[in-house]
C-alpha positions in Angstrom: 110.2 84.2 110.0 111.7 80.8 109.7 113.8 79.5 106.9 112.7 76.3 105.2 116.1 75.4 103.9 116.8 71.7 104.4 113.4 70.8 106.0 112.7 67.4 104.4 111.1 66.7 101.1 108.7 69.6 101.0 111.6 71.8 102.1 113.5 70.7 99.0 110.6 71.7 96.8 110.3 75.1 98.6 114.0 75.7 97.9 113.8 74.6 94.3 110.7 76.6 93.3 111.5 79.6 95.5 114.9 80.0 94.0 113.6 79.7 90.5 110.8 82.3 91.1 113.1 84.8 92.8 115.9 84.2 90.4 113.5 84.9 87.5 113.4 81.6 85.6 109.8 81.2 86.6 108.2 84.5 85.4 105.5 86.6 86.9 102.1 85.2 85.9 103.4 81.8 84.8 101.1 78.9 85.6 102.8 76.1 87.5 102.1 72.5 86.3 102.0 71.0 89.8 101.9 67.4 88.6 104.8 67.9 86.1 107.0 69.6 88.8 106.2 66.8 91.2 107.3 64.2 88.6 110.4 66.3 87.8 111.4 66.4 91.5 110.2 62.9 92.3 107.9 64.0 95.1 104.3 63.2 96.0 101.4 65.6 95.5 101.1 65.9 99.2 104.7 67.2 99.5 104.0 69.5 96.6 100.9 70.9 98.2 102.7 71.5 101.5 105.5 73.3 99.6 103.0 75.5 97.7 101.4 76.5 101.0 104.8 77.7 102.2 105.5 79.6 99.0 102.1 81.2 99.1 102.9 82.4 102.6 106.0 84.1 101.3 103.9 85.9 98.7 105.5 84.1 95.7 102.6 82.2 94.4 98.8 82.2 94.5 96.0 80.0 93.1 92.7 80.8 91.5 89.9 78.7 90.2 90.0 78.2 86.4 93.5 79.7 86.4 95.5 77.4 88.6 98.7 78.1 90.6 100.7 81.0 89.3 103.7 83.2 90.1 102.8 86.4 91.8 104.2 89.9 90.9 107.4 90.9 92.8 105.4 93.6 94.6 103.5 90.8 96.4 106.6 89.0 97.6 107.6 89.1 101.3 111.0 90.7 100.8 111.7 90.5 104.5 111.4 86.7 104.5 114.8 85.0 105.3 114.4 82.5 102.4 113.5 85.2 99.9 116.5 87.3 101.0 118.8 84.3 100.5 117.3 83.5 97.1 117.8 87.1 96.0 121.4 86.8 96.9 121.9 83.4 95.2 120.0 84.7 92.2 122.3 87.7 91.6 120.3 90.4 93.4 122.6 90.4 96.4 124.3 93.7 95.7 121.1 95.6 95.5 119.8 93.8 98.6 122.8 94.8 100.6 122.6 98.5 99.4 119.0 98.6 100.4 119.7 97.2 103.8 122.6 99.6 104.4 120.3 102.6 103.5 117.6 101.4 105.8 120.0 100.9 108.7 121.6 104.4 108.1 118.1 105.9 108.6 117.1 103.8 111.6 120.0 102.9 113.7 121.9 106.2 114.4 118.6 107.7 115.6 117.9 104.6 117.6 121.3 104.8 119.3 120.6 108.5 120.1 117.3 107.7 121.8 118.7 104.6 123.5 121.3 106.7 125.3 118.6 108.9 126.7 116.1 106.2 127.7 118.0 102.9 128.4 117.4 101.0 131.5 119.7 98.7 133.5 118.0 95.7 131.8 118.8 97.2 128.4 122.4 97.7 129.3 122.6 94.1 130.6 121.2 92.9 127.2 123.8 94.9 125.3 126.6 93.6 127.5 125.4 90.0 127.0 125.4 90.4 123.3 128.9 91.9 123.3 130.1 88.9 125.4 128.5 86.5 122.9 130.2 88.4 120.1 133.6 88.1 121.7 133.0 84.3 122.3 131.9 83.7 118.7 135.3 84.1 117.1 135.3 82.5 113.6 131.9 80.8 114.2 129.9 82.9 111.7 126.6 81.5 112.9 127.2 82.4 116.5 128.6 85.8 115.4 125.5 86.5 113.4 123.3 85.6 116.4 125.3 87.8 118.7 125.2 90.7 116.2 121.4 90.3 115.8 121.0 90.3 119.6 123.0 93.5 120.0 121.0 95.4 117.4 117.7 94.0 118.8 118.7 95.1 122.3 119.6 98.6 121.0 116.3 99.1 119.3 114.5 97.9 122.5 116.6 100.4 124.6 114.9 103.3 122.8 111.8 102.6 125.0 109.6 102.9 122.0 107.8 99.6 121.3 107.3 100.4 117.6 111.0 101.1 117.1 111.8 98.0 119.1 109.9 95.8 116.7 111.9 97.1 113.7 114.1 94.1 114.4 111.5 92.3 112.2 112.5 94.6 109.4 116.3 94.6 109.9 117.2 91.2 111.3 116.7 88.9 108.3 118.8 91.1 106.1 121.4 91.6 108.8 121.8 87.9 109.2 122.3 87.4 105.5 124.8 90.3 105.5 126.7 88.6 108.3 126.6 85.2 106.4 128.0 86.8 103.3 130.7 88.7 105.0 131.9 85.8 107.2 131.7 83.4 104.2 133.8 85.5 101.8 136.0 87.6 104.0 138.1 87.6 107.1 136.2 90.4 108.8 137.6 92.7 111.4 136.8 92.1 115.1 133.3 93.5 115.5 133.5 94.0 119.2 135.3 97.4 119.4 132.8 99.2 117.1 129.8 97.7 118.9 131.5 98.4 122.3 131.8 102.1 121.4 128.0 102.3 120.8 127.2 100.5 124.0 129.6 102.6 126.1 128.1 105.8 124.8 124.6 104.5 125.5 125.7 103.5 129.0 127.1 107.0 129.5 123.9 108.6 128.4 125.8 110.5 125.7 123.2 110.6 122.8 125.5 112.5 120.4 128.4 110.1 120.9 126.1 107.1 120.6 124.7 108.3 117.3 128.2 109.1 116.0 129.5 105.7 117.1 126.7 104.0 115.3 127.4 106.0 112.1 131.0 104.7 112.3 129.8 101.2 112.9 127.6 101.3 109.8 130.5 102.8 107.8 132.6 99.7 108.7 129.7 97.5 107.7 129.3 99.3 104.4 133.0 98.8 103.7 132.7 95.0 104.3 129.8 94.9 101.8 131.9 96.8 99.3 134.6 94.2 99.7 132.3 91.2 99.4 130.2 92.6 96.5 132.6 91.4 93.7 132.3 87.9 95.0 128.5 87.7 94.9 126.7 85.8 92.1 125.9 87.8 89.0 122.3 88.1 87.8 121.4 85.0 85.7 119.7 85.5 82.3 116.0 84.6 82.3 115.2 81.1 81.1 112.9 81.8 78.2 111.9 78.2 77.7 110.3 78.1 81.2 107.9 81.0 80.4 104.4 80.7 79.0 103.5 82.1 75.6 101.8 85.0 77.3 104.8 85.7 79.6 
């Protein structure tokens, strides 16, 4: 799931419209005047159409004959899409997003650590060690730190030996990367290596109970970081009533 931030002219349109939709200034059911928006942003209809395809792929808009292009209900949005996650944070929904992510992780990752300790292979252990080494090298480079963090948790899920659990990285990783971005942008975070090392060492030792407990402690530290960063997140913006249709 790639982000379209900064991808040329149509990327600018994706960013502009996506942020307005997710932020609430373009309401559910609102018809988009494509030509007017193109004039407003000074972009061609070709660029507009390319951007609309991207937004449709994210579940934000749809088009119907005789109705035109319109904003879809929130229930249709791809809430796991990296751009949608970022727009939620920028639009004032970041606190709820982080709470939801923490809850999902608390359900999935301790159990995954438990199973990984029982089923890991030498290749799994090597992947965990490589991620820890990358984490140690990253230092203050938040982008590298986020990549290393994602690699560690991806390797842990894979180490369960369960292919379906292994693909839960698709569920967790976009939110995890946004969490890392927020924490490293707003805080001087504690060294993440010791808490992750504790999980990896327990997995290597085949100690399922210790691995699960270490993951619970790691998630508690992550939740503490979120609590610290929450006051610095954008507040929800009031809806822009002038942008809504009469029926909206």
